[in-house]
C-alpha positions in Angstrom: -16.7 12.6 -22.9 -20.5 12.3 -22.9 -21.1 8.5 -22.7 -24.4 8.4 -21.0 -23.1 6.3 -18.1 -21.6 7.3 -14.8 -18.2 9.0 -14.9 -15.1 6.9 -15.6 -11.7 7.7 -13.9 -10.0 11.1 -13.6 -6.3 11.7 -13.4 -4.7 15.0 -12.4 -0.9 14.3 -12.8 1.7 16.0 -15.0 1.7 13.8 -18.1 4.3 15.6 -20.3 6.8 16.5 -17.6 6.6 20.3 -18.1 5.8 21.0 -14.5 2.1 21.7 -15.0 -0.5 19.3 -13.8 -2.6 17.9 -16.7 -6.1 16.4 -16.7 -7.1 13.0 -18.2 -10.6 11.7 -18.3 -11.8 8.3 -19.3 -13.6 8.1 -22.6 -15.7 5.1 -23.5 -15.0 5.5 -27.2 -11.3 6.2 -27.4 -9.9 5.4 -23.9 -9.0 8.8 -22.7 -9.4 12.6 -23.3 -6.2 14.4 -22.4 -5.9 18.1 -21.6 -2.4 19.4 -21.2 -1.9 22.4 -19.0 0.4 25.3 -19.7 0.7 28.7 -18.1 -2.2 30.0 -20.3 -4.7 27.1 -19.8 -5.7 23.6 -20.8 -5.3 22.4 -24.4 -7.1 19.2 -25.6 -4.4 16.9 -26.9 -5.2 13.8 -29.0 -3.5 10.5 -27.9 -3.7 7.5 -30.2 -4.3 4.4 -28.2 -5.4 2.3 -31.1 -8.8 1.6 -29.5 -12.1 1.1 -31.3 -15.5 1.7 -29.6 -16.2 -1.3 -27.4 -12.6 -2.3 -26.9 -12.5 -0.7 -23.4 -15.0 1.1 -21.3 -12.5 2.7 -18.9 -12.7 3.0 -15.2 -9.3 3.8 -13.7 -7.1 6.1 -15.8 -3.6 6.1 -14.2 -0.3 7.4 -15.4 3.0 6.1 -13.9 6.6 5.7 -14.9 6.8 1.9 -14.8 10.3 1.8 -16.3 11.9 4.8 -14.6 12.7 6.4 -18.0 11.1 9.8 -17.1 8.1 9.2 -19.4 4.7 8.6 -18.0 3.2 5.3 -19.1 -0.6 4.7 -19.1 -2.7 2.1 -17.3 -6.5 1.6 -18.0 -8.8 -0.8 -16.3 -12.0 -1.6 -18.2 -15.5 -2.3 -17.0 -16.1 -3.8 -20.5 -13.2 -5.1 -22.5 -9.7 -6.1 -21.3 -7.4 -4.0 -19.1 -4.7 -2.1 -21.0 -1.1 -1.0 -20.4 0.7 1.4 -22.7 4.4 2.2 -22.8 5.2 5.9 -23.5 7.9 5.9 -26.2 8.4 9.6 -25.8 6.3 12.6 -26.8 3.1 10.7 -25.9 3.6 8.1 -28.6 2.0 5.1 -26.9 2.8 1.4 -27.5 0.2 -1.1 -26.4 2.2 -3.7 -24.5 -0.8 -5.4 -22.8 -0.3 -8.8 -24.4 3.3 -9.0 -23.4 2.9 -7.4 -20.0 1.8 -10.5 -18.1 -1.5 -9.1 -16.8 -4.7 -11.1 -17.4 -6.4 -10.2 -20.7 -9.8 -11.7 -19.9 -12.4 -9.1 -21.0 -14.9 -10.5 -18.5 -12.9 -9.4 -15.4 -14.6 -6.0 -15.1 -11.7 -4.0 -13.8 -12.4 -1.0 -11.6 -9.9 0.6 -9.2 -6.2 0.5 -10.0 -3.6 1.2 -7.3 0.2 1.3 -8.0 3.1 1.2 -5.6 6.4 -0.6 -4.9 5.3 -3.2 -2.5 8.3 -5.5 -2.3 10.8 -2.5 -2.2 12.8 -3.5 -5.3 12.5 0.0 -6.9 9.8 -1.3 -9.4 6.1 -0.5 -9.4 3.6 -3.2 -8.7 -0.2 -3.3 -9.5 -3.4 -4.0 -7.5 -6.5 -4.3 -9.6 -9.9 -4.2 -7.9 -12.4 -6.3 -9.9 -16.1 -5.6 -9.6 -17.4 -9.1 -9.9 -21.2 -9.5 -9.8 -21.8 -12.3 -12.3 -20.3 -15.6 -13.5 -17.4 -16.1 -14.1 -16.3 -14.8 -10.7 -12.7 -13.7 -10.3 -10.8 -12.3 -7.3 -8.9 -9.0 -7.2 -5.5 -9.2 -8.9 -2.0 -8.3 -7.6 1.1 -8.2 -9.8 4.8 -7.6 -9.0 6.6 -5.5 -11.7 10.2 -5.9 -13.0 10.6 -2.3 -14.1 10.7 -3.3 -17.8 7.0 -3.5 -18.4 6.5 -7.1 -17.3 4.2 -8.1 -14.4 3.9 -11.4 -12.5 0.7 -12.2 -10.7 1.2 -13.3 -7.1 -1.0 -13.8 -4.1 1.2 -11.9 -1.6 -1.1 -12.7 1.2 -4.2 -11.5 -0.6 -6.9 -14.2 -0.7 -7.5 -15.7 -4.1 -10.8 -17.3 -3.1 -12.4 -14.0 -1.9 -14.9 -12.9 -4.6 -16.1 -9.4 -3.9 -17.5 -6.4 -6.0 -14.5 -4.2 -5.2 -14.4 -0.5 -6.2 -10.9 0.6 -5.2 -7.7 -0.2 -3.3 -5.4 2.3 -1.6 -1.8 1.8 -0.5 -0.5 3.8 2.5 1.5 3.2 5.6 -1.0 3.3 8.5 1.0 1.8 11.3 4.1 3.9 10.6 6.5 1.0 10.0 7.6 2.2 6.5 5.8 -0.7 4.8 2.7 0.0 2.7 -0.6 -1.4 3.9 -3.7 -1.9 1.7 -7.4 -0.9 2.2 -10.0 -2.3 -0.2 -13.5 -1.0 -0.4 -16.4 -3.2 -1.5 -19.9 -2.7 -2.8 -23.1 -4.8 -2.3 -22.9 -5.2 1.5 -19.5 -7.0 1.4 -17.0 -6.3 4.2 -14.3 -3.8 3.4 -10.8 -5.3 3.6 -7.7 -4.0 5.4 -4.2 -5.7 5.1 -1.0 -4.8 7.0 2.1 -4.9 4.8 5.0 -7.1 5.9 8.3 -8.1 4.4 6.8 -11.3 3.0 3.3 -10.2 2.1 0.0 -8.8 3.4 -1.8 -9.9 6.6 -5.5 -9.6 6.9 -6.4 -7.2 9.8 -9.8 -6.0 8.8 -11.7 -7.5 11.8 -9.0 -6.8 14.3 -8.9 -3.1 13.4 -12.6 -2.5 12.9 -12.1 -1.4 9.3 -14.2 -4.2 7.9 -17.3 -2.0 7.8 -20.2 -2.6 5.5 -21.8 0.3 3.6 -21.9 -0.4 -0.1 -18.6 1.5 -0.1 -17.8 3.9 -2.9 -14.9 6.1 -1.9 -12.4 6.9 0.9 -10.3 9.8 2.1 -7.6 9.3 4.7 -6.8 12.4 6.9 -5.5 13.3 10.3 -8.5 15.3 11.5 -7.1 16.5 14.9 -3.3 16.4 14.2 -2.7 13.7 16.8 -0.6 11.6 14.4 -3.3 9.0 14.0 -5.3 8.7 10.8 -9.1 8.8 10.2 -10.8 7.5 7.1 -14.1 8.8 5.7 -16.0 6.1 3.8 -18.8 7.0 1.5 -21.7 4.6 0.7 -25.1 4.3 -0.8 -26.8 3.9 2.5 -24.6 5.7 5.0 -21.1 7.1 5.5 -18.6 6.1 8.1 -15.9 8.3 9.7 -13.5 5.8 11.3 -11.1 7.2 13.9 -8.0 5.4 15.2 -8.3 5.4 19.0 -4.8 3.9 19.3 -3.1 0.7 18.3 -5.0 0.5 15.1 -8.4 0.3 16.8 -10.9 2.2 14.7 -14.4 3.3 15.7 -17.1 5.2 13.8 -17.4 8.8 15.0 -19.7 10.1 12.2 -22.8 10.1 14.4 -21.3 12.3 17.1 -20.1 14.8 14.5 -23.4 14.7 12.6 -21.4 13.5 9.5 -23.2 13.4 7.3 -26.9 14.3 7.8 -26.8 14.6 4.0 -25.8 13.1 1.7 -26.7 9.5 2.4 -25.6 8.6 -1.1 -21.9 9.3 -1.5 -19.3 8.5 -4.1 -15.9 10.0 -4.4 -14.6 12.0 -1.4 -11.5 14.3 -1.3 -9.6 15.0 1.9 -7.4 18.1 1.7 -6.9 21.5 3.4 -9.0 23.6 1.1 -8.7 26.9 3.1 -5.0 26.4 4.2 -5.9 26.9 7.8 -3.8 23.9 8.9 -6.6 21.3 9.1 -7.7 18.8 6.4 -11.3 19.2 5.2 -13.6 16.9 3.2 -15.5 17.3 -0.2 -18.1 14.6 -0.7 -19.6 13.8 -4.1 -23.2 12.8 -3.6 -24.7 11.7 -6.9 -28.0 9.8 -6.2 -29.4 8.9 -9.7 -28.1 5.4 -9.8 -29.4 4.5 -13.3 -26.5 6.5 -14.8 -28.6 7.8 -17.7 -28.6 11.2 -19.3 -30.6 13.4 -19.6 -31.9 13.1 -16.1 -35.6 12.6 -15.7 -37.7 15.7 -15.0 -38.9 14.3 -11.6 -35.4 13.9 -10.3 -34.0 16.3 -7.6 -30.2 16.1 -7.2 -28.7 15.7 -3.7 -26.2 18.5 -3.1 -22.5 17.8 -3.0 -21.0 18.6 0.4 -18.0 20.6 1.6 -17.3 20.0 5.2 -14.8 22.4 6.9 -12.7 21.0 9.7 -12.9 23.0 12.9 -9.4 22.2 14.3 -10.5 18.6 15.0 -13.4 19.6 17.2 -16.2 19.3 14.7 -17.3 20.2 11.1 -19.0 23.1 9.5 -21.1 22.5 6.3 -19.9 25.2 3.8 -21.6 23.6 0.8 -23.7 26.7 0.3 -20.6 28.6 -0.6 -20.0 26.4 -3.7 -21.1 27.6 -7.2 -24.6 26.3 -8.0 -23.2 24.1 -10.8 -20.9 22.5 -8.3 -23.5 22.0 -5.6 -25.9 19.9 -7.7 -23.7 18.3 -10.3 -24.1 14.5 -10.5 -20.4 13.6 -9.7 -19.1 10.1 -9.1 -15.3 10.6 -9.5 -13.2 13.6 -8.7 -9.4 14.4 -8.5 -7.4 17.2 -6.9 -4.5 19.2 -8.1 -3.2 22.8 -8.0 -3.1 23.4 -11.7 -2.6 27.1 -11.5 0.1 26.8 -8.9 -1.3 29.4 -6.5 -1.2 27.2 -3.3 -5.0 26.6 -3.3 -6.4 23.1 -4.0 -8.3 22.8 -7.3 -10.8 20.0 -8.2 -11.7 18.3 -11.5 -14.6 16.0 -12.2 -16.7 14.7 -15.1 -20.3 15.0 -14.0 -23.0 12.8 -15.5 -23.9 14.0 -19.0 -22.2 17.3 -18.9 -18.8 18.8 -19.7 -16.0 18.6 -17.2 -16.4 20.5 -14.0 -13.3 22.5 -12.9 -13.3 24.2 -9.5 -10.4 26.5 -8.8 -9.7 27.1 -5.1 -9.4 30.7 -4.0 -6.2 31.6 -2.2 -6.8 32.2 1.5 -4.7 34.0 4.2 -3.1 30.8 5.4 0.4 29.7 4.4 1.0 26.5 2.4 3.7 24.3 1.0 3.6 21.8 -1.9 6.3 19.2 -2.4 7.0 16.8 -5.2 9.0 13.7 -4.4 11.4 12.5 -7.2 13.0 9.1 -6.7 16.4 8.1 -7.8 17.0 4.8 -6.1 13.3 4.4 -5.3 10.7 4.5 -8.1 11.1 7.8 -10.1 7.6 9.0 -9.4 8.3 8.8 -5.6 5.1 6.7 -5.1 5.0 5.7 -1.4 7.2 8.5 -0.2 6.1 9.9 3.2 6.7 13.6 3.9 6.2 15.0 7.4 6.2 18.7 8.1 7.1 19.7 11.7 6.0 23.2 12.9 5.8 24.8 16.3 2.5 26.2 17.6 2.1 29.5 19.5 2.3 27.7 22.8 5.4 25.8 21.8 3.7 22.6 20.8 5.3 20.7 18.0 2.8 19.7 15.3 3.4 17.2 12.6 1.5 16.9 9.4 1.9 13.8 7.3 1.4 13.3 3.6 2.1 10.2 1.5 2.4 10.0 -2.3 -0.2 7.6 -3.7 -1.1 6.4 -7.2 -4.7 5.4 -7.6 -7.0 6.0 -4.6 -10.3 7.2 -3.3 -12.7 6.2 -6.1 -11.2 5.6 -9.5 -9.1 8.8 -9.0 -5.5 9.7 -9.5 -4.7 12.8 -7.5 -1.8 15.2 -8.2 1.7 13.9 -7.1 2.3 17.3 -5.5 1.7 16.8 -1.7 -0.1 19.8 -0.3 0.3 21.2 3.2 -2.0 23.9 4.6 -0.1 25.7 7.4 -2.4 28.4 8.7 -0.4 31.2 10.4 2.9 29.3 10.4 5.4 31.2 8.4 8.2 28.7 8.4 8.5 25.0 8.7 10.9 23.9 11.4 11.9 20.7 9.5 10.7 18.5 6.7 11.2 14.8 7.1 11.3 12.7 3.9 11.0 8.9 4.2 11.7 7.4 0.8 10.3 3.9 -0.1 13.7 2.3 -0.3 14.6 3.3 3.2 16.5 6.6 3.0 15.4 9.2 5.5 16.3 12.9 4.9 15.7 16.1 6.8 15.3 19.6 5.5 15.4 22.4 8.0 14.0 25.9 8.2 11.9 25.4 5.0 10.2 28.5 3.6 6.5 28.4 3.1 4.3 29.5 0.2 6.4 27.6 -2.4 6.4 24.5 -4.5 9.5 22.4 -3.7 10.8 19.4 -5.7 12.6 16.9 -3.4 15.0 14.6 -5.1 16.1 11.4 -3.3 19.7 11.6 -2.2 20.3 15.3 -2.8 20.4 16.3 0.9 24.1 16.3 2.0 24.9 13.6 4.6 25.9 15.4 7.8 28.5 14.0 10.2 27.3 15.6 13.4 30.2 14.1 15.4 32.8 16.3 13.8 33.3 20.1 13.8 33.4 20.1 10.0 30.1 18.3 9.5 28.3 19.8 12.5 25.4 22.3 12.0 23.3 23.1 15.1 19.9 23.3 13.3 20.5 20.5 10.9 21.8 18.2 13.6 18.8 18.9 15.8 20.5 21.2 18.3 19.1 24.7 17.6 19.8 25.8 21.2 23.5 25.7 20.5 23.6 29.3 19.5 27.4 29.7 19.4 27.9 26.4 17.4 30.3 25.1 20.0 28.7 21.6 20.1 27.6 22.1 23.7 24.4 23.9 25.0 25.8 25.9 27.9 25.8 29.2 29.7 27.4 31.0 26.8 24.3 30.1 24.7 22.0 31.4 27.5 23.8 34.8 27.4 23.4 35.0 23.7 19.7 34.1 24.0 19.1 36.8 26.6 20.8 39.4 24.4 18.3 38.7 21.7 15.2 38.6 24.0 12.4 40.6 22.4 14.0 40.6 18.9 11.6 40.4 15.9 12.4 39.0 12.5 15.7 37.2 11.7 17.2 36.8 15.1 19.8 34.3 16.2 17.9 33.5 19.4 14.7 32.5 17.7 15.0 28.8 18.5 11.5 27.9 17.5 11.6 30.0 14.3 8.3 31.9 15.0 9.8 35.3 14.3 10.1 36.4 17.9 12.6 35.7 20.6 10.5 35.1 23.7 9.7 32.8 26.6 9.0 29.9 24.4 12.6 30.0 23.1 13.8 30.0 26.7 11.8 26.9 27.5 13.1 25.1 24.4 16.6 26.2 25.4 16.3 24.8 28.9 15.0 21.5 27.5 18.4 21.1 25.6 20.6 22.7 28.3 23.7 20.6 28.9 23.3 18.6 25.7 26.5 17.7 23.9 25.5 17.9 20.2 28.4 16.4 18.4 27.7 12.8 18.9 
C-alpha cells in the first residue's frame, strides 16, 4: 500500500456479504488490498486480479452487484493502464471481463472517479467515468448503460462529448426531489464544475442556471442539509479555496462559506466527508487538507503539514472547529481520499484513509449521548444494492415541529471514495422515529411507522404490507397517517378527544401520545385538533 504517490481510492462496503463493512484500498502493484471485517477485527485477504505491476495504477475502487446475483463485483479506474471490470464468481473468485464488457480499453484515458447508479430505471446499474485529461489525446468523460449481465453500452445521454475537462469525480443524487438522479461533476485546473438535471430521456445541463458551475480546482464534495430545511448544501474543496454552496430555493445556489468563516484553514482541501459524527441531529464536515502536492514520500524536512479539519454543525447557525480534539496522527496526516462506515456497529461514524507514505489510518467514532439509526436498502425489483434509494426519517421536535432528514444511497462519490451502503441518521434526543419513508429507484414508495432508534435496520423492497386504508380490515390509524384516531373508528371525533384527555400527563407507552415523544401533553392536543373531523378510511 506504500506506492510513493498520493492515495488511490478507498471503499468501505461489505464485500463478502457477512453483514460487516470491509475496507478496500487501491494498490499500484496488485490493484487492491482487501481487509475483511469480522466481529473480532480486520483480516487482510488476498484477491487475485491477475494484474502485474504497471497494468493499472488504480484511482476509484468500487464494489457493486452489477448482475444482481448477491455477489459484489469490482470496478477499477486506472490513472495509468486501462480501466477494469471483474465479475465475482463467488467466494471472491474474480473473473476479468473487461474486454467483453463494452467499456473503452484505451490505457491513455486516465480514469479517475467512478460513479454507479441505475439512470434509465431498468433495474440495471450504469457507469459514469470521470477522465482526468490533461494531455493529448484528449477524451471526454464516459457514460455507459448496463444490461445487468456485465455488458455496457456507451451513450451520450445528454452529456457533452466535446467537453474535455480534467475531471476528478461525479456524484449521482436527486437534488430537485423528482425521483430522477441528477449528476454533479467536479473539475480541476480552473475548469467549471458541471451540474446536470436528470430527465426521462437524458441529462440537461443546469450548471450556470443553478450557480453550481464554480471554479476552484475542485477536489471533493459533500452534500448535506445543514439547517434541516429540506434543501441541500454542497461543500466543495479545492487547492485555492473552498465553497459552501447553499440552495436558497428553486435550485439557486450561493456561496455562504465567507459568512461562516469556512474555512479559514485549510485552503488546500481534498476529500470531504459530510455526516453526523456526534449524533446530535445535524450533519458535520471532515475536510482532508493535504498540501504537499508533489506526492512523494518521505516528506521533505522543511515541509509543515496543514491540519485536517473537523467542523461541527451548530444546528444550522454556524460551525465550530473541533479539529484539536482529533488524535495528533489524524490532525496532520497527508490524506487525499477518505471513506466512512460504522465497522464496529456501535452507531458512531468511523473513517478510513490511506495517508501519503504511511499505513492506513482508521478513526473510530466514540458513541455519544444522541440517538441514531442506520438503514441498509436491499432492492428486489430495483438494483439489489439499493443504489439511488432515498430514505427520509420524520421526527417531531419538542415544539411539535416535524423534521425530515434525507439520506440517499450512492456508489462512488466525494473524491475517489465509496462510502458504506448503510445510511446513517443522527437523531439527538429523539427516541423514536415517527415514520420512515423509503423511495425505491423503480418507483415504489413505502412507509415504516414508529421506528425504534439505536438500531441497524435492513429494508427490503416490497416487504412492507400494502395497506388498504379504505376498509376496516386494512385500516390502521398510525400506518394510514391518522394517529389522532385513538379509538380506530376511522373518524377523528369527540370520542377520541375524551380518550386523549384521559391520558393527559401520561409518561411512557400511552395511547394518547400522538407525536410519540413519550408524554401526553399540549402538543398532542394541537396535533389532535389539526386532524379533528378527518375521516381516515379513504
